Structure formats: structure tokens, C-alpha cells
C-alpha positions as a Python dict, from the first residue, in 0.01 Angstrom:
ca = {
    (1, 'M'): (0, 0, 0),
    (2, 'A'): (-114, -206, -298),
    (3, 'L'): (52, -118, -629),
    (4, 'A'): (-166, -25, -926),
    (5, 'V'): (-104, -247, -1228),
    (6, 'D'): (-247, -213, -1577),
    (7, 'D'): (-200, -334, -1933),
    (8, 'S'): (130, -146, -1965),
    (9, 'N'): (312, -262, -1649),
    (10, 'F'): (146, -592, -1554),
    (11, 'D'): (419, -822, -1686),
    (12, 'D'): (701, -619, -1531),
    (13, 'I'): (542, -606, -1186),
    (14, 'V'): (349, -935, -1166),
    (15, 'I'): (490, -1191, -1409),
    (16, 'K'): (858, -1104, -1353),
    (17, 'S'): (832, -1080, -973),
    (18, 'D'): (1062, -1300, -768),
    (19, 'K'): (803, -1297, -486),
    (20, 'P'): (446, -1429, -477),
    (21, 'V'): (199, -1170, -610),
    (22, 'L'): (-164, -1104, -518),
    (23, 'V'): (-361, -928, -792),
    (24, 'D'): (-700, -783, -698),
    (25, 'F'): (-909, -738, -1016),
    (26, 'W'): (-1170, -473, -937),
    (27, 'A'): (-1376, -181, -1070),
    (28, 'E'): (-1489, 147, -918),
    (29, 'W'): (-1860, 61, -961),
    (30, 'C'): (-1832, -282, -794),
    (31, 'G'): (-1978, -295, -441),
    (32, 'P'): (-1811, -622, -332),
    (33, 'C'): (-1480, -483, -466),
    (34, 'R'): (-1512, -188, -230),
    (35, 'M'): (-1589, -430, 55),
    (36, 'I'): (-1261, -620, 16),
    (37, 'A'): (-1042, -319, -71),
    (38, 'P'): (-953, -249, 296),
    (39, 'L'): (-861, -618, 343),
    (40, 'V'): (-628, -604, 44),
    (41, 'E'): (-458, -297, 192),
    (42, 'E'): (-423, -472, 531),
    (43, 'I'): (-267, -774, 359),
    (44, 'S'): (-29, -543, 176),
    (45, 'A'): (96, -413, 511),
    (46, 'D'): (94, -756, 681),
    (47, 'F'): (300, -921, 405),
    (48, 'E'): (526, -626, 321),
    (49, 'G'): (860, -744, 185),
    (50, 'R'): (735, -1102, 137),
    (51, 'V'): (450, -1062, -112),
    (52, 'V'): (376, -806, -384),
    (53, 'V'): (15, -686, -350),
    (54, 'T'): (-142, -520, -653),
    (55, 'K'): (-476, -392, -779),
    (56, 'C'): (-587, -401, -1142),
    (57, 'D'): (-888, -192, -1253),
    (58, 'V'): (-1058, -408, -1516),
    (59, 'D'): (-1218, -106, -1683),
    (60, 'N'): (-875, 49, -1745),
    (61, 'S'): (-696, -278, -1824),
    (62, 'P'): (-913, -481, -2063),
    (63, 'E'): (-611, -667, -2208),
    (64, 'V'): (-500, -812, -1875),
    (65, 'A'): (-856, -891, -1768),
    (66, 'S'): (-919, -1075, -2094),
    (67, 'R'): (-585, -1256, -2085),
    (68, 'F'): (-668, -1412, -1748),
    (69, 'G'): (-1037, -1471, -1821),
    (70, 'I'): (-1167, -1232, -1556),
    (71, 'R'): (-1546, -1248, -1588),
    (72, 'N'): (-1656, -1173, -1233),
    (73, 'I'): (-1516, -920, -992),
    (74, 'P'): (-1372, -907, -743),
    (75, 'T'): (-1138, -1182, -857),
    (76, 'I'): (-806, -1225, -685),
    (77, 'L'): (-533, -1417, -861),
    (78, 'F'): (-227, -1542, -678),
    (79, 'F'): (89, -1568, -887),
    (80, 'K'): (407, -1758, -811),
    (81, 'N'): (704, -1775, -1049),
    (82, 'G'): (507, -1584, -1314),
    (83, 'A'): (213, -1826, -1326),
    (84, 'V'): (-132, -1832, -1166),
    (85, 'A'): (-102, -2050, -857),
    (86, 'D'): (-446, -1990, -700),
    (87, 'K'): (-767, -1794, -748),
    (88, 'Q'): (-1045, -1645, -535),
    (89, 'V'): (-1368, -1511, -685),
    (90, 'G'): (-1600, -1290, -482),
    (91, 'A'): (-1572, -1113, -150),
    (92, 'V'): (-1434, -1342, 121),
    (93, 'P'): (-1296, -1301, 473),
    (94, 'K'): (-936, -1186, 507),
    (95, 'S'): (-838, -1525, 653),
    (96, 'N'): (-918, -1697, 320),
    (97, 'L'): (-674, -1470, 136),
    (98, 'V'): (-408, -1498, 407),
    (99, 'N'): (-427, -1879, 398),
    (100, 'K'): (-380, -1880, 19),
    (101, 'L'): (-79, -1647, 48),
    (102, 'N'): (81, -1848, 327),
    (103, 'A'): (59, -2159, 107),
    (104, 'L'): (274, -1979, -154),
    (105, 'L'): (548, -1869, 87),
}
């Protein structure tokens, strides 16, 4: 299951991770965000132990959203070694996200 991250725990969970991290920036009111939510959960199970999968509600975490320039949601950022390694904006097929994660492993 994807971990919830916010302004208070983002650095500890995402930036300091020794594994690649997927961060799904979303909001409750966002239709496309709800469309990809099940895919993010599937990826969390598929990559368990190899990748940290997280979700960040932009309405509850304005600091993090601003820090990474999140203007459109859903936006998925892929982190490796504490830095943004890749980005996906908008709802896309699961295979797009899997391919980006595999490139980080």
C-alpha cells in the first residue's frame, strides 16, 4: 500500500530513502487522480521491497507541492538518491510508470 507523505514527513520518507521512490501528487477532487490511484496501488504491490511508493495530497501539503513546482495533477515524480530522476504529468497507462521505475532499478 502506498505511504501517505506530507510537508512534515516528506524528507524523511522520500529524500532520505535508499531505494527509488515514486511520489503521486494528487487531490481528492481530481478525476484523473482517482483514475490512476488503483494503478499506483498495484505498482506498490508489484515493486514491494524494491521501490517506496507514496502519495502526497497537494491540498494538505502546499510546501512540498510548491517546492517541486507541482502545477498540474496528477503529477508523479520519481526520486533516486534524494533527487528527482523522472517525471510524469497526467493520467497514463501503468506500463509508462513501470518502465520509468525499471529504469531506476
